[in-house]
C-alpha positions in Angstrom: 156.6 154.6 124.5 153.3 153.7 122.8 151.1 150.6 122.6 147.6 149.7 121.4 145.1 147.7 123.4 141.9 145.9 122.5 138.9 148.0 123.3 137.7 145.8 126.2 137.8 146.0 130.0 139.9 142.8 130.0 142.8 144.8 128.5 143.3 146.8 131.7 145.8 144.3 133.1 147.9 144.7 130.0 147.5 148.5 130.2 148.8 148.5 133.8 151.7 146.3 132.8 152.6 148.7 130.0 152.4 151.7 132.4 154.9 150.0 134.8 157.2 149.3 131.8 156.8 152.9 130.5 157.5 154.5 133.9 160.5 152.3 134.6 163.5 154.5 135.2 161.3 157.7 135.7 161.2 159.0 139.2 157.5 158.9 140.0 156.3 159.0 143.6 153.9 156.3 144.8 151.2 159.1 144.9 151.9 160.0 141.3 151.9 156.4 140.2 148.5 155.9 141.9 147.1 159.0 140.3 148.2 158.1 136.8 146.9 154.5 137.2 143.5 155.7 138.5 143.1 158.2 135.7 144.2 155.8 133.0 141.8 153.2 134.3 138.9 155.7 134.5 139.4 157.1 131.0 140.2 153.8 129.3 137.1 152.3 130.9 135.0 155.2 129.7 136.3 154.8 126.2 135.4 151.1 126.3 131.9 151.7 127.7 130.9 154.9 125.9 133.0 155.0 122.7 130.5 152.8 120.8 131.4 154.2 117.4 134.1 151.6 116.7 135.9 148.6 118.0 139.3 150.1 117.1 142.1 149.5 119.5 142.8 152.2 122.1 146.4 153.7 121.8 148.1 154.6 125.1 151.4 156.5 125.1 153.6 157.5 128.0 156.3 160.3 127.6 158.6 161.9 130.1 158.8 165.6 129.2 161.1 167.4 131.6 159.5 167.3 135.0 156.2 166.0 133.7 154.8 162.6 133.0 152.4 162.8 130.0 150.0 160.0 129.2 147.8 160.0 126.1 144.8 157.8 125.4 143.5 157.9 121.8 140.2 156.3 120.7 139.6 156.4 116.9 136.3 156.3 115.0 134.1 157.7 117.8 132.0 160.6 118.7 133.4 163.3 120.9 133.3 163.1 124.7 135.2 165.7 126.7 135.7 164.6 130.3 136.3 168.3 131.2 132.6 168.9 130.3 131.4 166.7 133.2 130.4 168.7 136.2 131.8 167.7 139.6 129.5 165.3 141.6 127.6 167.0 144.3 128.9 165.1 147.3 126.7 167.2 149.7 123.6 165.2 148.9 122.9 161.7 150.1 124.4 158.9 148.0 121.0 157.4 147.0 119.9 160.8 145.6 123.1 161.4 143.4 123.1 160.9 139.7 125.3 158.0 138.5 128.6 158.8 137.0 131.2 161.5 137.1 132.9 160.7 140.4 135.8 158.8 138.7 136.5 161.7 136.4 136.3 164.2 139.3 138.8 162.1 141.3 141.2 162.0 138.4 140.9 165.7 137.9 141.7 166.3 141.6 144.8 164.0 141.6 146.4 165.1 138.3 148.0 168.4 137.4 146.3 168.7 134.1 143.8 167.0 131.8 143.5 168.0 128.2 141.0 166.8 125.6 141.1 167.1 121.8 138.9 165.7 119.0 139.8 165.6 115.3 139.0 163.3 112.5 136.7 161.2 114.7 139.6 160.6 117.2 139.2 161.4 120.9 142.5 162.2 122.7 142.7 162.5 126.4 146.1 163.8 127.7 146.8 163.5 131.4 149.8 165.3 133.0 151.4 164.6 136.3 154.2 166.8 137.6 157.0 164.8 139.0 158.4 165.6 142.4 162.0 166.6 142.1 
């Protein structure tokens, strides 16, 4: 199942509605649903905030592949940004001394089973994978 959304934060409500529709009939635990929602919100928001190259819609697709839920977000006409290249936040230092950013990506990485990134023809694709409990 695939849909495109305007590249704006206000689209998140529609994105979450789409995720509910796309996961209907797929056995996803509450924890798995939370992880997918958190990751999609983080990556979609980052595409809106930092993908300044274009105002193209962001495509979101959801597929059930065996025992895995696979969600892809595609932002076209932008420069590359690989979330895997972001270092984990150093949570051992006081909050006021930490650099801004990176914690949402770190949380998503810790809650998902896999995150993939690809870039071709000025299109960034983030693929998130959550294994489904059987």
